[in-house]
C-alpha positions in Angstrom: -21.6 -11.1 -17.2 -18.4 -9.3 -16.5 -18.7 -6.8 -13.6 -16.8 -3.5 -13.4 -15.1 -5.0 -10.3 -13.9 -7.9 -12.4 -12.1 -5.5 -14.7 -10.7 -3.5 -11.9 -9.5 -6.7 -10.1 -7.8 -7.9 -13.3 -6.0 -4.6 -13.8 -5.0 -4.6 -10.1 -3.6 -8.1 -10.1 -1.7 -7.5 -13.4 -0.3 -4.1 -12.2 0.8 -5.5 -8.8 2.3 -8.6 -10.4 4.4 -6.4 -12.7 5.3 -4.0 -9.8 6.3 -7.0 -7.6 8.7 -8.3 -10.3 10.2 -4.8 -10.8 10.6 -4.2 -7.1 12.2 -7.5 -6.3 14.6 -7.1 -9.3 15.5 -3.5 -9.1 13.8 -2.0 -6.0 12.2 0.5 -8.4 8.7 0.6 -9.9 7.6 2.2 -13.1 6.1 5.5 -12.0 3.3 5.3 -14.5 2.4 1.6 -13.8 -0.7 2.3 -11.6 -2.3 5.1 -13.6 -4.7 2.7 -15.4 -5.7 1.1 -12.1 -6.5 4.5 -10.4 -8.4 5.8 -13.4 -10.5 2.7 -14.2 -10.9 2.1 -10.4 -12.3 5.6 -9.9 -14.8 5.2 -12.8 -15.8 1.8 -11.5 -16.3 3.0 -8.0 -18.4 5.9 -9.3 -20.8 3.6 -11.2 -21.0 1.1 -8.4 -22.4 3.6 -6.0 -26.1 4.1 -5.9 -27.4 7.6 -5.4 -24.2 9.3 -6.4 -23.8 12.8 -5.0 -21.1 15.5 -4.9 -20.1 14.3 -1.4 -19.5 10.7 -2.6 -17.6 12.1 -5.5 -15.3 13.9 -3.1 -14.6 10.6 -1.3 -13.7 8.9 -4.5 -11.5 11.7 -5.7 -9.4 12.0 -2.5 -7.1 9.1 -3.3 -7.0 10.0 -7.0 -5.9 13.6 -6.2 -3.3 12.3 -3.7 -2.1 9.7 -6.2 -1.3 12.3 -8.8 0.5 14.7 -6.4 3.0 11.9 -5.9 4.5 12.7 -9.4 5.9 15.9 -7.8 8.6 15.7 -5.2 7.7 18.0 -2.2 9.6 18.8 0.9 8.1 16.9 3.8 6.1 19.7 5.4 4.5 20.6 2.0 3.8 16.9 1.4 2.1 16.6 4.8 0.2 19.9 4.2 -1.2 18.7 0.9 -2.4 15.5 2.4 -4.1 17.2 5.4 -5.7 19.9 3.2 -7.0 17.4 0.7 -8.4 15.3 3.6 -10.1 18.4 5.1 -11.8 19.3 1.8 -13.0 15.7 1.2 -14.2 15.4 4.8 -16.1 18.6 4.6 -18.1 17.5 1.5 -18.3 13.7 2.4 -21.6 12.2 3.7 -21.7 11.0 7.2 -20.1 7.6 7.8 -17.0 8.0 5.6 -14.7 9.3 8.2 -12.7 6.1 8.8 -12.2 5.6 5.0 -10.9 9.1 4.6 -8.6 8.8 7.6 -7.0 5.6 6.3 -6.5 7.2 2.9 -4.7 10.1 4.6 -2.6 7.7 6.7 -1.5 5.8 3.7 -0.5 9.0 2.0 1.4 10.3 5.0 3.4 7.1 5.3 5.1 8.2 2.1 6.7 11.3 3.7 10.4 11.2 3.0 9.9 7.6 1.8 10.8 6.5 5.4 8.1 3.8 5.6 7.1 3.2 2.1 8.5 4.3 -1.3 6.5 6.5 -3.7 5.7 3.5 -5.9 4.3 1.6 -2.9 2.0 4.6 -1.9 0.8 4.9 -5.5 -0.1 1.2 -5.5 -2.1 1.4 -2.3 -3.9 4.6 -3.3 -4.8 3.1 -6.7 -6.1 0.0 -5.0 -8.2 1.9 -2.5 -9.6 4.0 -5.3 -10.9 0.9 -7.1 -12.5 -0.9 -4.2 -15.0 0.3 -1.7 -15.7 -3.2 -0.3 -13.6 -6.4 -0.7 -14.2 -8.2 -4.0 -15.5 -11.4 -2.4 -18.5 -9.5 -1.1 -19.9 -9.3 -4.7 -20.7 -13.0 -4.2 -20.7 -13.6 -0.4 -22.8 -11.4 1.9 -20.7 -10.1 4.9 -21.9 -10.1 8.4 -23.1 -6.8 9.8 -19.8 -6.2 11.7 -17.7 -7.2 8.7 -19.7 -4.7 6.5 -18.9 -1.8 8.8 -15.2 -1.8 7.9 -14.4 -0.2 4.5 -12.0 -1.9 2.1 -9.1 0.5 2.7 -9.0 -0.2 6.4 -9.0 -4.0 6.0 -6.4 -3.6 3.2 -4.0 -1.5 5.2 -4.4 -3.7 8.3 -3.6 -6.8 6.2 -0.6 -5.3 4.5 0.8 -4.3 7.9 0.3 -7.9 9.2 2.0 -9.4 6.1 4.8 -6.9 6.3 5.7 -8.1 9.8 6.8 -11.4 8.2 9.7 -9.6 6.5 11.3 -9.5 9.9 11.3 -13.3 10.1 12.8 -13.5 6.6 15.8 -11.3 7.6 16.2 -13.2 10.8 16.1 -16.6 9.0 18.8 -15.5 6.5 21.0 -14.3 9.4 20.6 -17.6 11.2 21.4 -19.5 7.9 24.5 -17.4 7.5 25.6 -18.1 11.0 25.5 -14.5 12.1 25.4 -13.5 15.7 21.8 -13.0 16.7 20.8 -9.7 18.2 18.1 -7.0 17.8 19.8 -5.8 14.6 19.3 -9.3 13.1 15.6 -8.4 12.6 16.2 -5.7 10.0 19.9 -5.8 8.9 22.6 -8.2 7.8 26.3 -8.3 8.8 28.4 -6.0 6.6 29.8 -7.6 3.5 31.4 -5.3 1.0 31.1 -7.9 -1.8 27.4 -8.3 -1.3 26.9 -4.6 -1.1 28.7 -4.1 -4.4 26.8 -6.9 -6.2 23.4 -5.7 -4.9 23.5 -1.9 -4.4 19.8 -1.7 -4.9 19.0 -4.2 -2.2 21.3 -3.1 0.6 22.3 0.1 2.2 25.3 0.5 4.5 24.5 1.9 7.9 26.3 2.6 11.2 24.0 1.2 14.0 25.0 0.9 17.6 28.7 1.2 16.8 28.5 -1.6 14.2 28.5 -1.3 10.4 25.6 -3.3 9.0 23.7 -3.7 5.7 20.0 -2.7 6.0 17.9 -4.8 3.6 15.7 -2.8 1.2 12.5 -4.8 1.5 10.4 -4.9 -1.7 7.2 -3.7 0.0 5.1 -4.1 -3.1 5.1 -7.8 -2.4 3.2 -7.6 1.0 1.0 -5.0 -0.7 0.2 -7.6 -3.4 -0.3 -10.4 -0.9 -2.5 -8.2 1.3 -4.7 -7.2 -1.6 -5.2 -10.8 -2.6 -6.1 -11.8 1.0 -8.7 -9.1 1.4 -10.1 -9.6 -2.1 -10.5 -13.4 -1.4 -11.4 -13.4 2.2 -12.8 -10.0 2.9 -12.5 -8.7 6.5 -10.9 -12.0 7.6 -9.9 -10.6 11.1 -13.6 -10.4 12.1 -15.7 -13.5 12.6 
């Protein structure tokens, strides 16, 4: 028998695979790509909850509402205000015990301010994923320990994505070592300036003046660690807790 979570998982994997390909190739993601995931995920989460109430509906709708606000470009302070106001409304109606989940959703949304940490496409992907899963997929078949069961999916997901993202630093460093670049603190997030590489790959590199040196900052395709983080949590649950 196919579970609702099976359908959501399939849509999630397919959407993230397409998004990863687009992000690696062009550093851009189709802005409509994750709409099926957020809609089907919201419906699936709704029917997976026993004793559905208006409060639980507010919890489910928070990432959905924030997801669709991303189709409008706001100035940073308005963007932040929308996130905080939506969180406050959801928290007011939410049953006790959902505070951590709501805080993580708000944190994910706020990381998209000015696209300094993550791009809009990345935030849409994470919000859509968090809409579709309340607990890691593996827990449909393996019962978690009491402590593992305390942490909601979105906390484990964001934590895992953060850990996986750290490895991008080692990738940039390895490339610099391979190219024989002088190793410094800048080697962790930028490459030596090369005008030919910049012209050939304008989507992947951005010229910056850092510490009196002209460098090329690498535009990391963050949808890849998001995809990997999603697969890890789906397959291993709250892996960071024994």
